[in-house]
C-alpha positions in Angstrom: -12.4 -12.2 133.3 -8.9 -11.1 134.0 -8.4 -8.2 136.4 -7.6 -4.8 134.9 -4.3 -3.7 136.3 -3.2 -0.2 136.8 -0.3 1.6 138.6 -2.8 2.0 141.5 -3.6 -1.7 142.0 -0.5 -3.5 140.6 1.2 -3.8 144.0 -1.8 -5.3 145.7 -2.8 -7.6 142.8 0.7 -8.8 141.7 3.6 -7.7 143.9 2.1 -8.8 147.2 0.1 -11.8 145.8 0.9 -15.3 146.9 1.4 -17.9 144.2 1.6 -17.4 140.5 0.1 -14.4 138.7 0.0 -14.1 134.9 0.1 -10.5 133.6 -0.8 -9.8 130.0 0.6 -6.6 128.6 -1.6 -5.6 125.6 -3.2 -2.8 123.6 -6.6 -2.4 122.0 -5.2 -1.8 118.5 -3.0 -4.9 118.6 -4.3 -7.8 116.5 -2.2 -10.5 118.2 -3.3 -9.2 121.6 -6.9 -9.7 120.6 -6.0 -13.2 119.5 -4.4 -13.8 123.0 -7.3 -12.4 125.0 -9.7 -15.5 125.0 -7.0 -17.8 126.4 -6.1 -15.3 129.1 -9.8 -14.8 130.0 -10.4 -18.5 130.1 -7.5 -19.0 132.6 -9.1 -16.4 134.8 -12.5 -18.2 134.6 -10.7 -21.4 135.6 -9.4 -19.7 138.8 -5.9 -18.7 137.9 -4.7 -15.3 139.0 -4.6 -13.3 135.8 -4.3 -9.6 135.1 -4.1 -7.3 132.1 -2.2 -4.1 131.6 -3.2 -1.9 128.7 0.2 -0.4 127.7 -1.4 2.7 126.2 -3.1 3.5 129.5 -0.2 2.4 131.7 3.0 3.3 130.0 4.8 3.5 133.3 4.2 -0.2 134.1 5.2 -1.2 130.5 8.4 0.8 130.9 9.2 -0.6 134.4 8.9 -4.2 133.0 10.7 -3.3 129.8 7.8 -4.4 127.6 9.0 -3.7 124.0 6.6 -5.9 122.1 3.0 -7.0 122.7 1.5 -9.2 123.7 4.0 -9.8 126.4 2.9 -12.2 129.2 4.9 -12.0 132.4 4.5 -14.7 135.1 5.1 -13.5 138.7 5.6 -15.7 141.7 5.4 -14.1 145.1 5.8 -10.7 143.5 8.9 -11.5 141.4 9.1 -12.1 137.7 9.9 -15.8 137.1 9.0 -16.2 133.4 8.2 -14.1 130.3 6.6 -14.9 127.0 6.4 -12.6 123.9 3.8 -13.2 121.2 0.7 -15.2 121.2 0.7 -18.3 123.4 -1.7 -21.3 123.5 -3.9 -21.7 126.6 -2.2 -25.1 127.1 1.3 -23.5 127.2 0.1 -20.8 129.6 -1.5 -23.4 131.9 1.7 -25.5 131.8 3.8 -22.5 132.8 1.4 -21.4 135.5 1.3 -24.9 137.0 5.1 -25.0 137.3 4.9 -22.2 139.9 1.9 -23.4 142.0 
């Protein structure tokens, strides 16, 4: 399962992490976000570094990364944003993009 990210642990889990980290910005009420969740969770099960930010509970993080639509998936490498996807993405596409930054 993907790690739950908050303002308290975002630095440790994302900004100081080595290698690629995929962060899924989502909300409970969002249908497309619920469609995206199984692919994100499967990536975590496969050993990729994956986290989830609930935009309703963490509006500061959503604002900091200018998340205007959800789901938004941001790929970080060594703490810096390197890629961004808006809308539902296939697991294959997420894997492909993660593997680019290994």
